[in-house]
Each structure stands twice: as structure tokens, then as C-alpha cells.
N, CA, C and O atoms as CSV, one atom per row, in Angstrom:
chain,resi,resn,atom,element,x,y,z
A,1,MET,N,N,-100.831,64.962,75.025
A,1,MET,CA,C,-99.233,65.542,74.750
A,1,MET,C,C,-99.033,64.143,73.801
A,1,MET,O,O,-98.958,63.115,74.474
A,2,THR,N,N,-98.966,64.025,72.794
A,2,THR,CA,C,-98.495,63.106,71.998
A,2,THR,C,C,-97.136,63.619,70.464
A,2,THR,O,O,-97.129,64.505,69.608
A,3,LEU,N,N,-96.292,62.601,70.794
A,3,LEU,CA,C,-95.492,63.032,69.645
A,3,LEU,C,C,-95.610,63.613,68.437
A,3,LEU,O,O,-94.913,64.494,67.934
A,4,ASP,N,N,-96.521,63.065,68.026
A,4,ASP,CA,C,-97.316,63.653,66.480
A,4,ASP,C,C,-97.340,64.605,66.177
A,4,ASP,O,O,-97.381,64.880,64.978
A,5,LYS,N,N,-97.318,65.861,67.470
A,5,LYS,CA,C,-97.664,66.936,67.404
A,5,LYS,C,C,-96.911,68.240,67.173
A,5,LYS,O,O,-97.304,69.357,66.839
A,6,HIS,N,N,-95.654,67.730,67.465
A,6,HIS,CA,C,-94.300,68.501,67.286
A,6,HIS,C,C,-93.139,68.008,66.264
A,6,HIS,O,O,-92.774,66.840,66.133
A,7,LYS,N,N,-92.647,69.104,65.586
A,7,LYS,CA,C,-91.940,68.761,64.578
A,7,LYS,C,C,-90.353,69.169,65.332
A,7,LYS,O,O,-89.910,70.286,65.598
A,8,LEU,N,N,-89.768,67.894,65.531
A,8,LEU,CA,C,-88.558,68.060,65.929
A,8,LEU,C,C,-87.018,68.318,64.530
A,8,LEU,O,O,-87.050,67.835,63.398
A,9,ASP,N,N,-86.172,68.949,64.948
A,9,ASP,CA,C,-85.289,69.625,64.129
A,9,ASP,C,C,-84.280,68.076,63.965
A,9,ASP,O,O,-83.923,67.337,64.882
A,10,GLY,N,N,-83.984,67.925,62.387
A,10,GLY,CA,C,-83.056,66.967,62.260
A,10,GLY,C,C,-84.021,65.570,62.103
A,10,GLY,O,O,-83.549,64.575,61.553
A,11,ILE,N,N,-85.393,65.580,62.625
A,11,ILE,CA,C,-85.907,64.547,62.511
A,11,ILE,C,C,-87.195,64.526,61.907
A,11,ILE,O,O,-88.161,65.170,62.315
A,12,ASP,N,N,-87.175,63.386,60.429
A,12,ASP,CA,C,-88.781,63.397,59.919
A,12,ASP,C,C,-89.769,63.307,60.583
A,12,ASP,O,O,-89.711,62.568,61.566
A,13,GLN,N,N,-91.145,64.093,60.260
A,13,GLN,CA,C,-92.155,63.821,61.190
A,13,GLN,C,C,-92.521,62.713,61.743
A,13,GLN,O,O,-92.904,61.735,61.101
A,14,ILE,N,N,-92.428,62.775,63.055
A,14,ILE,CA,C,-93.336,61.254,64.072
A,14,ILE,C,C,-94.743,61.350,63.721
A,14,ILE,O,O,-95.481,62.217,64.190
A,15,LYS,N,N,-95.174,60.314,62.759
A,15,LYS,CA,C,-96.808,60.010,62.987
A,15,LYS,C,C,-97.638,59.403,64.026
A,15,LYS,O,O,-98.857,59.561,64.094
A,16,ALA,N,N,-96.987,58.755,64.772
A,16,ALA,CA,C,-97.272,57.813,66.057
A,16,ALA,C,C,-97.178,58.824,67.085
A,16,ALA,O,O,-96.185,59.534,67.244
A,17,LYS,N,N,-98.586,58.894,68.012
A,17,LYS,CA,C,-98.681,59.541,69.092
A,17,LYS,C,C,-97.773,59.050,70.587
A,17,LYS,O,O,-97.500,59.687,71.604
A,18,THR,N,N,-97.510,57.795,70.216
A,18,THR,CA,C,-96.367,57.531,71.292
A,18,THR,C,C,-95.388,56.350,70.542
A,18,THR,O,O,-95.819,55.794,69.532
A,19,LEU,N,N,-94.389,56.089,70.951
A,19,LEU,CA,C,-93.204,55.244,70.512
A,19,LEU,C,C,-92.903,54.509,71.940
A,19,LEU,O,O,-93.160,54.798,73.108
A,20,PRO,N,N,-91.965,52.980,71.033
A,20,PRO,CA,C,-91.453,52.379,72.586
A,20,PRO,C,C,-90.033,53.339,72.800
A,20,PRO,O,O,-89.364,53.606,71.802
A,21,THR,N,N,-89.612,53.844,74.169
A,21,THR,CA,C,-88.560,54.140,74.335
A,21,THR,C,C,-87.621,54.231,73.167
A,21,THR,O,O,-87.394,55.169,72.402
A,22,GLU,N,N,-87.087,52.899,73.234
A,22,GLU,CA,C,-85.873,52.486,72.187
A,22,GLU,C,C,-86.012,53.022,70.696
A,22,GLU,O,O,-85.087,53.499,70.039
A,23,ASP,N,N,-87.114,52.889,70.345
A,23,ASP,CA,C,-87.357,53.209,68.839
A,23,ASP,C,C,-87.120,55.153,68.579
A,23,ASP,O,O,-86.604,55.794,67.664
A,24,PHE,N,N,-87.787,55.560,69.879
A,24,PHE,CA,C,-87.985,56.997,69.737
A,24,PHE,C,C,-86.307,57.483,69.779
A,24,PHE,O,O,-85.726,58.208,68.971
A,25,GLU,N,N,-85.878,56.959,70.747
A,25,GLU,CA,C,-84.430,57.098,71.011
A,25,GLU,C,C,-83.188,57.042,69.918
A,25,GLU,O,O,-82.238,57.770,69.632
A,26,ALA,N,N,-83.745,55.718,69.444
A,26,ALA,CA,C,-82.942,55.536,67.908
A,26,ALA,C,C,-82.970,56.697,67.205
A,26,ALA,O,O,-81.864,57.094,66.839
A,27,LEU,N,N,-84.026,57.437,66.873
A,27,LEU,CA,C,-84.293,58.634,66.155
A,27,LEU,C,C,-83.305,59.578,66.250
A,27,LEU,O,O,-82.506,59.969,65.398
A,28,LEU,N,N,-83.474,59.920,67.492
A,28,LEU,CA,C,-82.909,61.171,68.647
A,28,LEU,C,C,-81.438,60.859,67.975
A,28,LEU,O,O,-80.953,61.562,67.089
A,29,LEU,N,N,-80.704,59.508,68.624
A,29,LEU,CA,C,-79.415,59.626,68.262
A,29,LEU,C,C,-78.841,59.106,66.896
A,29,LEU,O,O,-77.635,59.027,66.659
A,30,GLY,N,N,-80.004,58.703,65.885
A,30,GLY,CA,C,-79.435,58.698,64.667
A,30,GLY,C,C,-79.282,60.074,64.194
A,30,GLY,O,O,-78.418,60.287,63.344
A,31,ALA,N,N,-80.075,61.135,64.670
A,31,ALA,CA,C,-80.166,62.614,64.153
A,31,ALA,C,C,-79.021,63.345,65.164
A,31,ALA,O,O,-79.291,64.514,65.439
A,32,GLY,N,N,-77.805,62.815,65.739
A,32,GLY,CA,C,-76.712,63.434,66.362
A,32,GLY,C,C,-77.345,63.973,67.681
A,32,GLY,O,O,-76.668,64.884,68.158
A,33,TYR,N,N,-78.518,63.641,68.437
A,33,TYR,CA,C,-78.869,64.269,69.642
A,33,TYR,C,C,-78.340,63.453,70.964
A,33,TYR,O,O,-78.778,62.307,71.063
A,34,GLN,N,N,-77.475,63.894,71.960
A,34,GLN,CA,C,-77.368,63.203,72.926
A,34,GLN,C,C,-78.040,63.168,74.300
A,34,GLN,O,O,-78.410,64.334,74.440
A,35,ARG,N,N,-78.258,62.766,74.950
A,35,ARG,CA,C,-79.180,62.699,76.245
A,35,ARG,C,C,-78.399,63.451,77.667
A,35,ARG,O,O,-77.524,62.829,78.270
A,36,MET,N,N,-78.713,64.458,77.981
A,36,MET,CA,C,-78.097,65.141,78.560
A,36,MET,C,C,-77.979,65.026,80.080
A,36,MET,O,O,-77.034,65.262,80.832
A,37,GLY,N,N,-79.473,64.505,80.351
A,37,GLY,CA,C,-80.139,64.223,81.750
A,37,GLY,C,C,-81.472,64.090,81.885
A,37,GLY,O,O,-82.239,64.253,80.936
A,38,SER,N,N,-81.934,63.721,83.323
A,38,SER,CA,C,-83.316,63.563,83.165
A,38,SER,C,C,-84.092,63.765,84.622
A,38,SER,O,O,-83.309,63.858,85.568
A,39,ALA,N,N,-85.390,63.842,84.929
A,39,ALA,CA,C,-85.791,64.319,86.074
A,39,ALA,C,C,-87.003,63.780,86.323
A,39,ALA,O,O,-87.586,63.320,85.341
A,40,PRO,N,N,-87.676,63.694,87.639
A,40,PRO,CA,C,-89.359,63.628,87.797
A,40,PRO,C,C,-90.030,64.589,86.802
A,40,PRO,O,O,-89.538,65.677,86.502
A,41,ALA,N,N,-91.085,64.157,86.353
A,41,ALA,CA,C,-92.273,64.909,85.821
A,41,ALA,C,C,-93.162,64.953,86.368
A,41,ALA,O,O,-93.276,64.326,87.421
A,42,ARG,N,N,-94.247,65.790,85.816
A,42,ARG,CA,C,-95.612,65.910,86.500
A,42,ARG,C,C,-96.214,64.214,85.963
A,42,ARG,O,O,-95.908,63.439,85.057
A,43,GLY,N,N,-97.245,64.213,87.133
A,43,GLY,CA,C,-97.823,62.801,86.898
A,43,GLY,C,C,-97.234,61.943,86.531
A,43,GLY,O,O,-97.430,61.308,85.495
A,44,ASN,N,N,-96.013,61.708,87.709
A,44,ASN,CA,C,-95.026,60.195,87.903
A,44,ASN,C,C,-94.388,59.868,87.030
A,44,ASN,O,O,-93.779,58.799,87.058
A,45,ARG,N,N,-94.332,60.948,85.691
A,45,ARG,CA,C,-93.316,60.458,84.668
A,45,ARG,C,C,-92.348,61.045,84.743
A,45,ARG,O,O,-92.164,61.842,85.663
A,46,VAL,N,N,-91.265,60.766,83.593
A,46,VAL,CA,C,-90.040,61.250,83.513
A,46,VAL,C,C,-89.576,62.250,82.740
A,46,VAL,O,O,-90.333,62.229,81.770
A,47,LYS,N,N,-88.643,63.278,82.548
A,47,LYS,CA,C,-88.554,64.253,81.579
A,47,LYS,C,C,-87.324,63.770,81.305
A,47,LYS,O,O,-86.842,62.896,82.025
A,48,ALA,N,N,-86.624,64.291,80.189
A,48,ALA,CA,C,-85.203,63.947,79.672
A,48,ALA,C,C,-85.066,65.367,78.768
A,48,ALA,O,O,-86.033,66.010,78.359
A,49,TRP,N,N,-83.700,65.699,78.556
A,49,TRP,CA,C,-83.159,66.716,77.879
A,49,TRP,C,C,-82.118,66.118,77.243
A,49,TRP,O,O,-81.223,65.394,77.678
A,50,TRP,N,N,-82.461,66.687,75.699
A,50,TRP,CA,C,-81.501,66.081,74.682
A,50,TRP,C,C,-80.958,67.242,74.078
A,50,TRP,O,O,-81.654,68.184,73.698
A,51,TYR,N,N,-79.707,67.188,73.981
A,51,TYR,CA,C,-78.795,67.985,73.332
A,51,TYR,C,C,-78.457,67.809,71.940
A,51,TYR,O,O,-78.657,66.679,71.494
A,52,HIS,N,N,-77.931,68.786,71.061
A,52,HIS,CA,C,-77.152,68.661,69.518
A,52,HIS,C,C,-76.594,69.862,69.345
A,52,HIS,O,O,-77.066,70.938,69.712
A,53,PRO,N,N,-75.391,69.636,68.673
A,53,PRO,CA,C,-74.610,70.986,68.415
A,53,PRO,C,C,-75.144,71.917,67.527
A,53,PRO,O,O,-74.690,73.056,67.427
A,54,THR,N,N,-76.003,71.531,66.933
A,54,THR,CA,C,-76.832,72.774,65.968
A,54,THR,C,C,-78.075,72.644,66.202
A,54,THR,O,O,-78.609,73.731,66.426
A,55,HIS,N,N,-78.974,71.495,66.255
A,55,HIS,CA,C,-80.232,72.125,66.592
A,55,HIS,C,C,-80.885,72.371,67.720
A,55,HIS,O,O,-80.441,71.757,68.691
A,56,ARG,N,N,-81.738,73.024,67.901
A,56,ARG,CA,C,-82.447,72.987,69.510
A,56,ARG,C,C,-82.448,71.880,70.599
A,56,ARG,O,O,-82.696,70.710,70.307
A,57,ARG,N,N,-82.190,72.243,71.740
A,57,ARG,CA,C,-82.783,71.297,72.384
A,57,ARG,C,C,-83.853,70.759,72.420
A,57,ARG,O,O,-84.856,71.301,71.956
A,58,ILE,N,N,-83.862,69.704,72.920
A,58,ILE,CA,C,-85.541,68.654,73.261
A,58,ILE,C,C,-85.503,68.279,74.595
A,58,ILE,O,O,-84.521,67.823,75.180
A,59,GLU,N,N,-86.969,68.554,75.210
A,59,GLU,CA,C,-87.266,67.754,76.426
A,59,GLU,C,C,-88.176,66.718,75.718
A,59,GLU,O,O,-88.761,66.973,74.666
A,60,ALA,N,N,-88.249,65.621,76.317
A,60,ALA,CA,C,-88.990,64.315,76.201
A,60,ALA,C,C,-89.638,63.853,77.245
A,60,ALA,O,O,-88.983,63.489,78.222
A,61,ILE,N,N,-90.801,63.789,77.252
A,61,ILE,CA,C,-91.537,63.117,78.363
A,61,ILE,C,C,-91.561,61.608,78.107
A,61,ILE,O,O,-91.708,61.062,77.013
A,62,TYR,N,N,-91.415,61.108,79.132
A,62,TYR,CA,C,-91.724,59.263,78.950
A,62,TYR,C,C,-92.585,58.910,80.300
A,62,TYR,O,O,-92.930,59.598,81.260
A,63,SER,N,N,-92.807,57.330,79.898
A,63,SER,CA,C,-94.070,57.012,81.049
A,63,SER,C,C,-93.352,56.953,82.374
A,63,SER,O,O,-92.151,57.209,82.460
A,64,PRO,N,N,-94.010,56.655,83.285
A,64,PRO,CA,C,-93.214,56.439,84.395
A,64,PRO,C,C,-92.247,55.185,84.843
A,64,PRO,O,O,-91.663,55.173,85.926
A,65,ASP,N,N,-92.174,54.347,84.066
A,65,ASP,CA,C,-91.241,53.236,83.994
A,65,ASP,C,C,-90.476,53.395,82.646
A,65,ASP,O,O,-89.819,52.441,82.230
A,66,GLU,N,N,-90.534,54.522,81.973
A,66,GLU,CA,C,-89.434,54.790,81.040
A,66,GLU,C,C,-89.389,54.160,79.631
A,66,GLU,O,O,-88.522,54.456,78.809
A,67,THR,N,N,-90.340,53.308,79.416
A,67,THR,CA,C,-90.386,52.330,78.247
A,67,THR,C,C,-91.465,52.799,77.147
A,67,THR,O,O,-91.704,52.064,76.189
A,68,ILE,N,N,-92.176,54.164,77.320
A,68,ILE,CA,C,-92.718,55.004,76.340
A,68,ILE,C,C,-92.472,56.297,76.135
A,68,ILE,O,O,-92.815,57.086,77.016
A,69,ALA,N,N,-92.024,56.637,75.299
A,69,ALA,CA,C,-91.721,58.022,75.284
A,69,ALA,C,C,-93.530,58.750,74.277
A,69,ALA,O,O,-94.032,58.361,73.222
A,70,ILE,N,N,-93.953,59.793,75.192
A,70,ILE,CA,C,-95.051,60.319,75.430
A,70,ILE,C,C,-95.008,61.623,74.729
A,70,ILE,O,O,-95.860,61.636,73.841
A,71,THR,N,N,-94.622,62.251,74.769
A,71,THR,CA,C,-94.395,63.406,73.900
A,71,THR,C,C,-93.005,64.149,73.713
A,71,THR,O,O,-92.205,63.834,74.594
A,72,ALA,N,N,-92.563,64.975,72.866
A,72,ALA,CA,C,-91.058,65.574,72.742
A,72,ALA,C,C,-91.183,66.920,72.265
A,72,ALA,O,O,-91.660,66.944,71.130
A,73,TYR,N,N,-90.934,67.993,72.716
A,73,TYR,CA,C,-90.628,69.376,72.020
A,73,TYR,C,C,-89.417,70.007,72.210
A,73,TYR,O,O,-88.601,69.473,72.962
A,74,HIS,N,N,-89.130,71.147,71.612
A,74,HIS,CA,C,-88.160,72.000,71.588
A,74,HIS,C,C,-88.285,72.821,72.752
A,74,HIS,O,O,-89.434,73.180,73.010
A,75,VAL,N,N,-87.037,73.339,73.795
A,75,VAL,CA,C,-87.388,74.395,74.692
A,75,VAL,C,C,-86.400,75.274,74.512
A,75,VAL,O,O,-86.182,76.015,75.471
A,76,ASP,N,N,-85.511,75.452,73.232
A,76,ASP,CA,C,-84.588,76.446,73.036
A,76,ASP,C,C,-85.726,77.734,72.018
A,76,ASP,O,O,-85.255,78.805,71.636
């Protein structure tokens, strides 16, 4: 799972495999996404859902301490 494998609506293609959470979330917030919620994910990771009024919803996977964004993809 890597960030550079998926194209996210409204965001330029991410070329890095992972990003610090603050950098990744700045991209999402800058594109108009809003964090909807989060839950535990497999492998002791954390998943979060991001909403946008016109783009498809995003599910993002973070490291256990939520300091690194590992991957993100559309779920709608």
C-alpha cells in the first residue's frame, strides 16, 4: 500500500510512497476535503474517511501513531 498508487480527485498525483500526516492532510484540506471520522484498521493502523461535496469519498490509512499517511483511495 502506497500513496503513489492511487489518483485522488482534486489533488495532483502524489509521487511519494508515504507522507507525514500534516503534509498529506494539508493536500486534502486544500482541495476542500473534510475529515468525517476514523476507526482502527488491520495491522494496528488507523483509517480515516474524508468527504468532499463534489469529489468521491476518500479512505486513508495511517501508521498506528497517525504520524505517517500510508495510502489513500476512493471508496465510492
